[in-house]
Structure formats: structure tokens, C-alpha cells
C-alpha positions in Angstrom: 37.1 59.2 3.1 40.7 58.3 3.6 39.7 56.4 6.8 37.0 54.6 5.0 39.2 53.4 2.1 42.0 52.5 4.6 39.4 50.4 6.4 38.2 48.7 3.2 41.8 48.0 2.3 42.3 46.2 5.6 39.1 44.2 5.0 40.2 43.2 1.5 43.6 42.2 2.8 42.1 40.0 5.5 39.7 38.4 2.9 42.7 37.6 0.7 44.6 36.1 3.5 41.6 34.0 4.6 41.1 32.8 1.0 44.7 31.7 0.7 44.5 29.9 4.0 41.3 28.1 3.0 42.9 26.9 -0.3 46.0 25.7 1.5 43.9 23.7 4.0 41.8 22.1 1.3 44.9 21.2 -0.7 46.6 19.7 2.4 43.5 17.7 3.5 42.6 16.6 -0.1 45.5 16.3 -2.4 43.1 15.8 -5.4 41.4 19.1 -4.8 41.7 21.5 -7.8 40.7 25.1 -8.2 39.5 25.9 -11.7 37.9 29.0 -13.1 38.5 31.0 -9.9 37.1 34.5 -10.5 37.3 37.6 -8.3 36.0 41.0 -9.2 35.4 44.2 -7.4 32.4 46.3 -8.3 30.4 49.0 -6.6 26.9 48.8 -5.4 24.4 51.6 -5.4 26.1 53.3 -2.5 29.4 53.5 -4.4 31.2 51.4 -1.8 33.4 48.7 -3.5 32.1 45.1 -3.0 34.2 42.0 -3.7 32.7 38.8 -5.3 34.6 35.5 -5.4 33.5 32.2 -7.0 34.9 28.7 -7.0 33.4 26.9 -10.0 34.3 23.3 -9.1 34.2 22.9 -5.4 33.5 19.2 -4.5 29.9 18.3 -3.7 29.3 16.7 -0.3 27.4 13.4 -0.1 27.3 12.7 -3.9 25.5 9.4 -4.5 25.6 7.0 -7.5 22.1 5.5 -8.1 23.0 3.5 -11.2 23.6 0.2 -9.4 20.4 0.4 -7.4 18.4 1.2 -10.6 20.0 -1.7 -12.6 19.2 -4.1 -9.7 15.5 -3.1 -9.5 14.2 -2.0 -12.9 14.0 -5.5 -14.5 12.0 -6.8 -11.5 9.3 -4.1 -11.7 6.5 -4.9 -14.0 3.6 -3.1 -15.7 0.2 -4.2 -14.4 -2.6 -3.7 -16.9 -6.2 -4.3 -15.8 -9.4 -4.7 -17.9 -12.9 -3.9 -16.6 -15.4 -5.3 -19.1 -18.6 -5.4 -17.0 -19.9 -1.9 -17.4 -23.4 -2.1 -18.9 -25.1 0.8 -20.7 -28.8 1.4 -19.9 -29.4 3.9 -22.6 -32.7 3.2 -24.4 -33.1 -0.2 -22.7 -36.1 -1.5 -20.9 -35.6 -3.2 -17.5 -35.4 -6.7 -19.0 -32.9 -5.7 -21.6 -30.8 -3.9 -19.0 -30.1 -7.1 -17.2 -30.3 -9.7 -19.9 -29.9 -8.2 -23.4 -31.3 -10.1 -26.4 -29.9 -13.1 -28.2 -27.0 -12.3 -30.4 -26.7 -8.7 -29.0 -24.0 -7.4 -26.8 -25.2 -4.6 -24.5 -21.9 -4.1 -22.6 -19.9 -1.0 -23.2 -16.3 -1.3 -24.5 -13.8 -2.6 -22.0 -12.2 0.0 -19.8 -8.5 -0.3 -18.9 -6.2 1.0 -16.2 -2.6 0.3 -15.2 -0.2 0.3 -12.4 3.0 -1.4 -11.3 4.1 -4.5 -9.5 7.2 -6.1 -8.1 8.5 -9.6 -8.7 9.4 -11.1 -5.4 10.2 -14.7 -6.4 11.7 -16.4 -9.5 8.6 -18.5 -10.0 6.3 -15.6 -10.7 4.9 -14.2 -7.5 4.2 -10.4 -7.9 3.2 -8.0 -5.2 1.2 -4.9 -6.0 -1.5 -2.6 -4.5 -5.0 -3.9 -3.9 -6.4 -0.8 -5.5 -4.5 -1.4 -8.7 -6.4 -4.7 -9.4 -9.6 -4.2 -7.4 -12.6 -5.5 -9.3 -10.6 -6.1 -12.4 -11.9 -8.8 -14.8 -8.5 -9.5 -16.3 -5.0 -8.7 -15.1 -2.1 -8.6 -17.6 1.5 -8.3 -16.5 4.2 -6.9 -18.9 7.8 -7.5 -18.0 10.6 -5.0 -18.6 11.7 -7.1 -21.6 8.1 -6.8 -23.1 7.0 -10.3 -22.4 3.3 -10.4 -21.5 1.4 -12.8 -19.2 -2.1 -13.2 -17.8 -1.9 -13.0 -14.0 -3.9 -14.9 -11.5 -5.0 -13.1 -8.3 -3.7 -15.1 -5.3 -5.2 -12.9 -2.6 -5.7 -9.4 -1.4 -5.6 -7.4 1.9 -7.5 -4.2 1.8 -6.4 -3.4 5.3 -2.9 -2.7 4.0 -3.7 -2.2 0.3 -1.5 -5.1 -0.7 -2.4 -7.8 -3.3 -0.5 -10.9 -4.5 -0.4 -12.0 -8.2 1.0 -15.1 -9.9 2.2 -15.7 -13.4 3.3 -19.0 -14.9 7.0 -18.4 -15.5 10.3 -19.3 -13.9 13.8 -17.8 -13.8 12.4 -14.3 -13.3 14.5 -11.4 -12.0 13.7 -10.4 -8.4 14.3 -7.6 -6.0 15.8 -8.7 -2.7 13.8 -7.8 0.3 15.3 -5.1 2.5 14.6 -4.2 6.1 12.4 -1.1 6.2 13.0 -0.8 9.9 16.6 0.2 9.1 15.6 3.1 7.0 16.5 6.5 8.4 14.9 9.9 7.8 17.1 11.7 5.2 18.3 8.4 3.5 18.2 8.3 -0.3 15.6 6.0 -1.9 14.4 5.3 -5.5 10.9 4.9 -6.8 10.6 2.5 -9.7 7.4 2.1 -11.7 5.3 3.0 -14.7 3.8 6.5 -14.2 1.4 7.6 -17.0 2.3 4.3 -18.9 5.9 5.4 -19.1 7.5 2.1 -18.4 10.6 1.5 -16.3 10.8 5.0 -14.8 13.2 5.7 -11.9 13.0 8.7 -9.7 15.0 9.6 -6.6 14.3 11.3 -3.3 14.8 11.0 0.5 12.9 9.4 3.3 10.9 12.3 4.6 9.2 10.5 7.5 8.3 7.1 8.8 5.2 5.5 10.3 3.0 8.1 8.6 -0.8 7.7 8.9 -2.7 9.6 6.2 -6.1 8.0 6.6 -6.7 6.9 3.0 -7.6 3.2 3.5 -11.3 2.3 3.9 -11.1 -0.9 5.9 -12.3 -1.8 9.3 -8.9 -3.1 10.5 -6.7 -0.9 8.4 -3.0 -0.5 9.1 -1.4 2.7 7.9 2.3 3.1 8.7 3.6 4.6 5.5 7.1 5.6 4.5 6.9 9.2 3.3 9.3 10.2 0.6 9.8 13.1 -1.8 10.7 10.8 -4.7 8.4 11.7 -7.6 5.4 9.3 -7.8 2.5 9.7 -10.2 -0.6 7.7 -11.3 0.7 4.4 -12.6 3.5 4.1 -9.9 1.1 2.4 -7.5 2.3 -1.1 -6.7 5.9 -0.3 -7.8 9.1 -0.5 -5.8 10.7 1.8 -3.3 14.3 0.7 -3.1 17.3 1.8 -1.1 20.7 2.7 -2.6 21.7 -1.0 -2.4 18.8 -1.9 -4.6 16.8 -3.7 -1.9 13.1 -3.4 -1.7 12.0 -1.3 1.3 8.4 -0.4 0.3 5.6 -0.7 -2.2 4.6 2.8 -3.5 0.9 3.4 -2.8 -0.2 7.0 -2.7 0.6 10.6 -3.3 -0.3 13.8 -1.4 -1.9 15.9 -4.1 -4.8 18.2 -4.7 -4.5 17.7 -8.5 -4.0 14.0 -8.8 -0.4 14.3 -9.8 2.8 14.5 -7.8 3.2 17.6 -5.8 5.8 16.9 -3.2 5.3 13.8 -1.2 4.5 10.1 -1.8 3.8 7.2 0.5 4.9 3.5 0.5 3.8 0.4 2.5 7.0 -0.7 4.3 8.4 -4.2 3.7 8.0 -5.0 7.4 4.2 -5.1 6.6 4.4 -6.4 3.0 6.4 -9.5 4.0 3.8 -10.5 6.6 0.9 -10.0 4.3 2.5 -11.9 1.4 3.6 -14.8 3.6 0.1 -15.2 5.0 -1.6 -15.0 1.6 0.7 -17.7 0.2 0.4 -20.0 3.2 -3.3 -19.5 4.2 -5.0 -17.7 1.4 -5.9 -14.9 3.8 -4.0 -12.6 6.1 -3.9 -13.8 9.8 -4.6 -10.5 11.5 -3.5 -10.3 15.1 -5.5 -8.1 17.5 -4.5 -6.6 20.9 -7.9 -5.4 21.7 -7.6 -1.7 22.5 -8.9 1.6 21.2 -6.2 4.3 21.1 -5.9 8.0 21.1 -2.9 10.0 20.0 -1.2 11.9 22.9 -1.4 15.6 22.4 -0.4 18.4 24.8 -4.0 18.9 25.6 -4.5 15.2 26.4 -1.3 15.2 28.4 -2.6 18.0 30.6 -6.1 16.6 30.9 -4.9 13.1 32.0 -1.7 14.4 33.7 0.5 12.1 31.7 4.3 12.1 32.2 5.1 11.8 28.5 4.0 12.8 25.0 5.3 9.6 23.5 3.3 6.4 23.2 -0.2 5.2 22.5 -2.9 6.2 25.0 -5.4 3.4 25.7 -8.8 4.9 25.5 -10.8 1.7 25.9 -10.0 -2.0 26.4 -12.1 -4.6 24.5 -13.9 -7.0 26.9 -12.3 -10.4 27.0 -9.6 -9.3 24.5 -5.9 -9.9 24.6 -5.2 -6.6 26.3 -7.8 -7.1 29.1 -6.5 -10.6 29.8 -3.0 -9.3 30.0 -4.0 -6.7 32.6 -3.9 -3.6 30.3 -6.3 -0.9 31.5 -7.9 2.2 30.1 -5.6 5.2 30.8 -2.4 3.2 30.3 0.2 4.5 27.8 1.8 1.8 25.7 5.5 2.7 25.0 7.0 -0.5 23.7 6.1 -3.8 22.0 8.8 -6.4 22.5 12.0 -4.5 21.5 10.3 -1.9 19.4 9.6 1.6 20.7 6.0 2.9 20.3 5.9 6.6 19.9 2.4 6.8 18.3 -0.7 4.7 17.8 0.5 4.1 14.2 3.7 2.5 15.6 1.5 0.2 17.8 -0.6 -0.8 14.8 2.4 -1.7 12.7 4.2 -3.7 15.4 1.0 -5.7 16.3 0.2 -6.1 12.6 3.5 -8.1 12.1 2.3 -10.9 14.4 -0.2 -13.7 14.0 -3.0 -14.7 16.3 -1.6 -16.8 19.2 1.7 -14.9 19.3 2.7 -13.6 22.7 4.2 -10.1 22.9 5.7 -8.1 25.7 3.9 -4.8 26.1 5.6 -2.1 28.1 3.4 0.6 29.5 3.1 3.6 31.8 0.5 3.6 34.6 0.4 6.4 37.1 3.9 7.4 36.3 5.3 3.9 36.7 6.7 1.6 34.1 5.5 -2.0 33.9 5.6 -4.9 31.4 2.9 -7.4 30.7 2.6 -10.4 28.4 -0.3 -10.4 25.9 -1.5 -13.3 23.8 -2.9 -11.9 20.6 -6.2 -13.0 19.1 -7.8 -13.2 15.7 -10.9 -11.1 14.7 -13.2 -13.8 16.2 -11.5 -13.6 19.6 -9.7 -16.9 19.2 -6.0 -17.8 18.6 -6.4 -20.3 15.7 -5.7 -19.9 12.0 -8.5 -18.5 9.9 -8.5 -20.2 6.6 -9.8 -18.8 3.3 -13.4 -19.8 3.1 -14.4 -21.3 -0.3 -17.7 -20.6 -2.0 -19.2 -24.0 -1.3 -18.8 -23.8 2.5 -19.8 -20.2 2.7 -22.7 -20.1 0.2 -23.7 -23.7 0.7 -24.1 -24.5 -3.1 -22.6 -26.0 -6.1 -22.8 -24.4 -9.6 -22.9 -25.0 -13.3 -22.4 -22.7 -16.2 -25.3 -22.2 -18.6 -25.6 -24.2 -21.8 -26.0 -22.4 -25.2 -29.6 -23.7 -25.3 -30.4 -22.1 -22.0 -28.8 -18.8 -23.0 -30.8 -18.7 -26.3 -34.1 -19.6 -24.6 -33.7 -16.9 -21.9 -32.1 -14.4 -24.2 -29.0 -13.9 -22.1 -25.3 -14.0 -22.8 -23.9 -15.5 -19.6 -24.9 -16.8 -16.2 -24.1 -19.3 -13.4 -26.8 -21.6 -12.2 -27.2 -23.2 -8.8 -26.9 -26.9 -9.2 -27.4 -28.0 -5.6 -28.3 -26.1 -2.5 -27.8 -27.0 1.2 -27.5 -25.1 4.5 -25.5 -22.0 3.9 -25.6 -18.3 3.1 -27.7 -18.6 -0.1 -30.4 -20.7 1.4 -30.6 -18.5 4.5 -31.1 -15.5 2.2 -34.0 -17.2 0.4 -32.2 -17.9 -2.9 -34.0 -20.9 -4.5 -32.4 -23.9 -6.1 -31.9 -23.7 -9.9 -31.6 -19.9 -9.6 -29.4 -18.3 -12.3 -26.9 -15.8 -11.0 -26.1 -13.0 -13.5 -24.4 -10.3 -11.3 -23.0 -10.1 -7.9 -22.0 -6.7 -6.5 -22.6 -5.3 -10.0 -20.0 -7.7 -11.6 -21.0 -10.1 -14.2 -20.7 -13.8 -13.2 -19.8 -16.0 -16.1 -17.8 -18.7 -14.4 -17.2 -20.2 -10.9 -13.9 -18.4 -10.9 -15.7 -15.1 -11.2 -17.9 -16.0 -8.2 -14.9 -17.2 -6.2 -13.1 -13.9 -6.8 -16.1 -11.8 -5.7 -16.7 -13.8 -2.6 -13.0 -13.7 -1.7 -12.9 -9.9 -2.0 -16.1 -9.5 0.0 -14.6 -11.7 2.8 -11.5 -9.5 2.9 -13.6 -6.2 3.2 -14.6 -4.5 6.4 -17.5 -6.1 8.3 -20.1 -3.6 7.0 -19.0 -4.3 3.4 -19.1 -8.1 3.5 -22.4 -8.3 1.6 -23.2 -9.9 -1.7 -25.9 -8.1 -3.8 -27.1 -10.8 -6.2 -29.1 -10.1 -9.4 -30.4 -13.0 -11.5 -33.5 -14.9 -12.7 -35.4 -18.1 -12.3 -35.3 -20.8 -15.0 -38.6 -19.2 -16.2 -36.9 -15.9 -16.7 -38.3 -13.9 -13.8 -35.9 -11.3 -12.4 -35.0 -11.6 -8.7 -32.7 -9.7 -6.3 -31.1 -11.0 -3.1 -28.7 -9.7 -0.4 -26.4 -12.1 1.3 -24.6 -11.0 4.4 -21.3 -12.8 4.8 -20.6 -11.2 8.2 -23.5 -12.9 10.0 
């Protein structure tokens, strides 16, 4: 026992000397270092052997960050986006004619439904970026600023492939968030999520960048681009379309989705990086539609199994499974079995990286593609194409050129005679989609894709959304009647 206590005494002496040395070093290296509430006590555990506990109550915290400036720079430029859906019709106790038309003086529509999300002001003259799913199929879009001013927003354009939409309000001198470079973000870097979760306006949460170029397969579009910034900043329903900013208050992403089995935040959220947002917004403002560049390859992610099967020399890159005939890749000399490792100066580690880098370009752009073939590195030049295989600009198609018709709203007399509350009548018909589908002249359009059509603007919006969808979804399902009141249905394929 004497030996044991002698040994413990030596241990305690060494601990005391080490503590004193640590304090001296901290004071020497940091003159402002203070020790307060230093406590040391000796107790015995269940074995009866004395155990020493020490506590420093105010040791300085490493990497402490002040988020107040970033929050102040961004919170006023993040808006509350409120959407109204008024076109839900109840069929309870209605016959077929009443279901579509109603009776004079009666309103068969259900009460308007509302939803909300967030948006980010990107220009002083009222352009606002948000998520496509926030405003999809909305009949009315309201924007509420942080100072409680309210505006009716116009939908400028959408891109379901990236889940980005652009709105416009009539105002000037608005606060904006400066665009940052999402490429400069590093995993582990602090970021803030600013938005309106659960209708709690101007909410700011903090987290770190957990990963980049994350593909979570949530977008339902033929040419989707998923290269999300993953963070652990708390994001909930209502944050969609809001800002992801860095500690300098610069916009680096648009918050879009959460990983959750309950519908609420449970650990990770995802944002569209500004490298993609800027391209989409610029195209919508300039052309009315996104100019999507295509390389013309089908890819596979490189796994250890694929590496062994194909005897590849690397696990990094995008494996070319198939080359589209007459596409940009084939014309550049890219072959099936190649591994793409770089586009211009950007490294390609996954297929998601390749999608993102190509997605920043427009048809007609020439990119340098570095690839591995049979263990050798080579670089080719590829001239990117559009979805039609050309290199020209694809303009937003208006309803007259696509449908081949002009329209007029119904008069009150027509509504009363037919017993309907709204409708848009074909005034003239020429060669186009409607005539090809067998739609007659003077036909009265009441619904398209289950949305009520009251004005030409309603029809414009529906056609624009359909044109932005994947090829299999570019269809207009039209419900209406003849001037004599006979119900008719037509399907118009915009992809043909």
C-alpha cells in the first residue's frame, strides 16, 4: 500500500507540474489568456483509489465565428413567396355537365388553397429567384418583403431541370444579395440558410458545408442537373427558394430540399449552387428559356466493381457508357469506354461533376474534354449542341406559333347562354398544334392540364410550363365545349 500511495503521489506531482507548465505556455503565447474558476478536487472511485479532476471554465474557443454581418446583409433581400391555387373543382353531387361548367350565378370551385416558400432578390429592379416547385401551377404569386410590403409577382420563366424559377415585381431600389462563387466553397465552411420556414419570416440558421456536387435524384425532368451543396443548416418546409450565404453575406446557393423521412428537417439540406443559378437566370432573362448544352454521352458512376470489370486505372471521373450518334461527343472523337476526368480547367470526379460543368455552357460553346483511354490521357475539343442537335439559340415559343391560333375571352352573354363562368375561345385557326390535333375553330377552351383558362395569360403560362417539361410531359390535355355547348376533349403533343 505504501508503494501504491508513493506511486500516486508521484503521478499527482507530475500532473501538477504539467498543469503549471501549460498555464505558463498559454500565458506566454496569449497575454490576454485568463484562468477563471479553476477547480481541482480529489475524490475516490468505487475502487477506493483517489482520482483527480480539474476544470478550466473559460478556455478560449477555437474558430469562433460571428454571423451577424452575414445575416444583416442577407435577411432583407430574402422574401416570402405566397402562392394561391384557386382551380380545384369539387365534383360532389354534380352531374358531368355541372362538373365542367357549373350553372349561371353559381361558383362550383372550392376555396382557394395557399402555399408558401421563399425567394431571393437578385436585382434592384425586382428580379427574384426561387424554386420551380414553390410556384409550380400557381394561379397567383404574392411576394412579401422583409419590411412587409406586398407585391403581385409575374412569372418570367422556369427551369424544371434545375428546379429554378425567376419572378419579377414592379419596384426599384430593392435590397439585393451579392452573388458569390459557389466553386470556392469548401467542405467544412460555415454557411447560413435564410428563409421563411413554417411561415416564420426572416429566419436564419447556421451550419457547415457537408458535401458538394451531391446527386439525390429528386428532380423529375428529362435533362435534370443535380449537383447540390449539402449542408447541415436547419432547413424546413417554407425555406425552399431561400438563400444559402457564406460568412461574407454572399449568395452561394438556393435552398431546395431536405433529407427527411418525416417532412421536417432531420440533419441535411440541399441547395442549388450559384454556378448553376446564374446560368439559368441569365438565359431566362435573355431568351425566355434556358439554353441547355449537351455533350451527347450516357454515363455510369465508377465503382470498384466497374473498375475491375473494365480494368480502369482510376476510380475518379465519369465513365462513358454510350455515345449519342452525331452528337458533340462523337464528333469530338469520344468513345464508349472512355473516362472523362476534366472539362476545361475543372476536375471531373463523378458524373454529377460532368453534368454541372457542361450545364454552365450554351449550345455552340467549345469545351476541352480530358479523358483516359486505355490508360493514356488525351484531350479533345467538343462543340456542344442543343436538345435538337444544333448549335443555335432556342427561343421561347409563344402560343400563336406553337398552337397556330388566336384567342378571345368570352363575353358575358356567351357565359350566360352556356351557363359557364369563364373560358377562352379560338378566334382564328391556322396550321399548328391545335389544328393537327383536330381542335375546331370557335372551340371554347375551359381547362388545360386541369387548370382553368380564363385569359390568354393563363394559356401562355400553361404552354410555357409544358414546353419546359421533359419530352414525355410536353402534352396539353384540353377540356372545353363547342359554341353549342357540347363537351369535347383533346390531347395536343408539343414534343412532336
